[in-house]
N, C-alpha and C positions, 0 to 999 in steps of 0.2 A: 451420735449421728442423727440427722432428722429422719423421722418416720412418716411424715405427712407432707403433702404438697405445700401446705401453709408454712410449715417449718422451713421448707426449701426456699419459699418466697422471702422469708425473713433473712435467710443467708444471702440471697441475691441483693436485698436492700442494703446490707452491710458490706457487700463485696468491694474491696478497694480497686479491683480491676474492672468493675462493671462499666466504667466510663469509656473503656476501649471498645465496647460492643458497637457503638455508633460509628467506629472507624471501618466497619466491614459491611459488605453487601450480603445480606442474609435473606434467601428466598422465603416468602410467606408460606407458612404451613409446613416447614421442613425443620427437623431436628438433625443437625449435621454432625455425625460421629465418625467422619472419615477424614478429618483434617490431618491425621497421621499418614495419609496417602496423598491427598491434594488439598492444600489449604484454600480457604475461601478468598474472594476478591476484596482487597482493601478498597474503600470507597474513593481514595485519592489516586489510585493507579491509572484509571482511564485518562484522566487529565494530564498526568505526567507523561504517559506514552503518547498522547495526542501532541503534547508540546514538542517531544523529540521528533515526531513524524512531521508535523506541520511547520514548526519554527526552526528547530536545529537542522533537520534534514531539508525540509521544503524551502526555507528561506536562506539559511546560512550555508547550506550545501557543504562542500568539503572543508570550509573554514571552521566547521564545528569540531574537527579533530583537535584544534587548538582552542578556539574561542569558547566552546562548550565543555572542554575538558575530556573529550572522548578518549584520548590516548591514556589518560590517567585513571580511567574508570576502574580497571581491575584492581588498582591499588587503593583508590579512595573508598570503593565498596568493601575491599578487604579490611580497611581500617575501621569501617562501620560495623563489620561483622566481628572483629577481634574481641570486643568486650563480651559478646555472647559465648565466646570460646575460652575465655580466661587467657587471652593471648596479648602480649605487648605488640605495639605497632611494628610493622615491617616483617611479619611472619605469615601473613594471610593474603592470598590473592583470590579474586573471583574470576573464574574462567572455565570454559569447556563443560564437560559433564562429569559426574562422579566416576563413571567407568574410566574415562580418559585420564582423569586426575589420579585415580588409583594406579593405573598403569605407570604413570610418571613416578609416583612416590615409591612404589614397589621396586621399580628398576633402580632408582636412585639409592634406596636403602640397601639393596643387594650389592651395589658397587661399593658402598661404604663398609661392607663386611667381607673383604676378600678372604678366601680360604674357608668360608662357610657357605653352605648351599641350600639349606632347608628353610622353606616358608611354612610356618604352622598356621592353620586356619580351622575354624569350626566347620564340621560337616554340614551343620544346619544353617550356615551363614546365608545371607541373601545370595542367590546363585551367581549374580554378575561378579561378586567379589571373587568367587572361586574360579569363574571362567577367566577373569583377568589375570589372576595369579597363575593359572595354567598357561595362559598365553605368554606371559612374561618368561616363564620357565621354558617354553618351547623355543624361544629365541636364543637360548644359551647352550644348545647342543648337549643338554644333560647336566650342565654345570649347576643348575638350580632346579629344585623340585618342590612341589607342594605336598605336605603331609597333613591329612585331615584328622582332627581329633573330635571325639564325641561330645566333649564338654569342656568349657573353660576351667571347670573345677579340677579337671585332670591334666592341666597344663604342665604341672611339675613332672609328670610321668614322661613327658615328651621333650621338654627342654634339654638341650645337650650342647656339646662343643661344636656341633655342625649347624645349630640353629642360627640363622642369620636374621630373620624377621618373624615377628608374630603379628598376624592380622586378625583383629576381632571387631565385632560390632558392639558399640556401647549399649544399645538397646536391641534386643532380639525382635526382628520384624514380625515374627509369628506370635510369640508369647507375651511380648512386652517386658520381659525380664531385663533388669538393669544390672550390668556387671560392675564390679568394684574397680574402677579405673585406677585409683592410686595404688592399691595393693598389687594388681596385675602388672602395672607398668614397672613398679619396683622389682617385682619378681623377674620380669623379662630382662630388664637392664642389668640386674645382678648376674644373669646368666651370660652377659656379653652380647645379647641380641638387641635389635631395634624394635620399637613398638609403633605399629600403625593402627590407628583407631578409625573406624567408620562411624561417624556420628550423625548419620542421616536421620535416624529416628529419635535423636536426643536434642539436637540444636533447636532452640526456641521452646523447648519443653522443660528444661531443667538447667541449672548452672553447670558449666563444664570448665574445669580448671586445667587446661593443657600445660601452661607454663609451670604452674606451681607443682605439678606432679611429674615433670620431666618427660613428658610425651615427646617422641621424636617426630612423628608425622601424623596427620589426620586429614581425612577427606569428608565431604558431606554435600548434601543438596540443599536447595533453598525453597523448594516448592511445597514442602509439607508444613511444618509449624511456622515457617517464615513467610508463607503466603505470597510467594513471588510469581506464581503461575505455572501452568504446564510447560515443560521444556525449558524452564528457567536455568540460568547458568549455575554451576556448582562452585565449590571453593576447595582450596587445599591449604594446609598449614605445614610449615617446616620450621622446626626449632632453630633459633638463631645460630646455635653452635654448629649446625650442619651446613649452613648456607655457603660457606666459603668452599667446601669440598663437594657438596652434593651436585651430581650431574644427572640430568634427566634425558631420556633418549629422543624426545620429540622436540628437537632443536630448531624450532621455527624462528622466523625473522623477528617476531614480537619479543622474543627473549634475548635478542642479540644486543651486545653492548653498544653497538653503533648501527642501528637498523637502516639509517639513511645514507650510510656509506656504501651500501649494497655490495659488500665484499663477498667473494666466493667462499671464504672460510668462516667457520662459526666460532664466535667468542661470546660466552654468556655474560649478560649484564651482572654486576655484583648484586647480591641480595636475592630477595624472594622473586624478583622479576625474571630470574633465569628459569622459573617454572612456567612461564607463559610460552605459548606456541604461536598463536595466530590472532588476527583481529578479533576483538570481542563482539558479541551479539548485543548491539546497543539497545535494541527494543526490550530484550529480556533483562538487560541490566537496568533499564529505566524502571521496569516493574519492581525489581528488587530494591532499587533506590527509594521508591515511595514506601515500600514496606519497612525498610530500615529506619525511615523517619519516625514511624510508630514505635519501633523497638527501642529507639534512643530514649523514649520516655518511660520505658517499662522497668520495673524492679523484678529481676529474675527470682529473688527469694519469694516474692509474692506469687509469681507464676508457679513456682514449685509447690508452695503451700496449697494453692488452690487446686493444682493438678492432683496432688495426693488426696485432697478432700473429695474431689469429684470422682476419682476412681474408687476411693473407699466407699462412697455413697452407692455407686453403681454395684460394686461387689456385694455389699450388704443387701441391697434390694433384689439382686438376682439369685442369691443363695437359696431361697425357698424353691426356686425353679429346678432344683436337683430332682424333684419328683417327676419332671418331664424329660429327664435325661441330660440336663445341662450341667456341665462341670466347669468350674472356674480354673483356668490354666495359669493365669498370671499370678505371680507371688503375692501373698497377702502382706508380707513385710514391706513397709514403705521404702526402706533403703534398697530394696531389690526390685522396685517397680518403676517403670518409665511412666508415660502418660497415655497408655492404652491398656485395655483389658481384653483378653482373649477368652472366649468361651468355647468349650468343645461340645458338639452335639452330632450324633450320627447323621442327622439330616440338616446339617448347618446351612447348606446352600439354599434350599427352598425356604427355610426359616428367615434368612437374611432377605431374600426376595420379597417375602410377604411383609416384612418390616418396611422395606423400601416403598412398597405400594401404599403403606400407611403414612409415608412421609418421614420415616426414621432411617437415615442413610448410614449404614455401616458397610463392612465388606467381608468377603469370605476367602479363606486360603485352604486349598485342598490339603488333606482329605476331609477335615471335619472342623476347622477352626472358624469361628465368627469373631471378627476383630472390630473393636469399637475404640475410636480415638477421642481423647478429651483435651480440647484446646482452650486453655483458661482465658484467653483474651476475649473470646466471643461466645463461649458456652456458659449457660446458666445452670444453677442447681435445679430449678424447676424443669428445665428441659431434660435433665438426667432422670428426674422422677417420671416425667411423661414418657420417655423412651422405655423405661422398664415396665411401665403400665402397658404400653403397646406390645412389648415382647411377651408379657404375661398373657395378654389376650390372644396373641397369635398361637401360643402353645396350648392354652386352655381350649380354644375353639378348634384347633388342628387345621386351621385354614391353610397352613403351609402345604398341606397335602393336595391342594388344588393343582391340576395339571400345569397351569400357566406358570407356577412358581418353580417347577422342576426343569423347565427348558433352559439350557445354558447358552449364553452368548459368549463372545470372546472377552468382554470386559464386564466385571462385576463391581 
């Protein structure tokens, strides 16, 4: 690995993904290491959103539902996303939020496993996943319950004849640990249960092969590595083999087989469209559409290779900071690492705030984790070198002890 800034610059000069940097709006003087939380703005997005507002809405008005393809957007965007998920056409739709979509697929999965009542989930999962699972269970009068496990490594100890669904995050939002999707999915399906993956912190950061590995359901967001903006629509995946029988509880008119018949009874449309509920957010979907135009040109193998190189470089450069109390939490093994690195420090919050004041934007997760995301399409090797230099100076000088860095706001 490179040890000097000059060596990092040489890697940048040879980077096959370097051409994509110009596709994004990057503020001057900022090293952005928070793309695992909110991706940066694609340069083409403002014009695409303006077109939808001024032309499609402003001039074409209601005609745009047909003339601009508004009705089909959940499906056309789903088709654009499918290659990033390793999914064949007709199994992905873009709609709603991750939480809403998780509610849909968990309820559908439970219905596909009558006689089984347990949902297994990791105790340290992103909390909304657990809250949604709890909410689904609360509607069944005790017929379904969520059992929390301490680690996916202990999954075999909990799988049993009552296990209906296993819900796991492919990449841990705190530590950046990447789970073994093929092995876990095989294990779950061999036990007669259905596998639901949350891929929020993986999609756009590494290849995901849902079809090839027999995944049943998946959900994810588009505002992290996919750069579709705050509040952007999410997506869900349902394996083709389940589409004929899967029934989701939010049976809105957009998922009806004949929505313009305005019938009082509900009949789902055949296929993935039955997981739609209501009218799409067209402005949010326009932003995603512009981002997917970029992703259509990207080789995911190159993304993964650069991601691992960037995270490896960062880990090697920060390891000497152990003398200041810094501990690398993210796995060193490439096969177990997503595209972020988490560092533990007892005073992580003020350290991150001091870094942000220097123009290096990461984030903090209580009680002591500093998270840094590595987005291969627009992050350079020299920026990683510069970020670690700034982190070293913050710790050496102890400027993080300044009172201003200890004051906590609601958003970090």
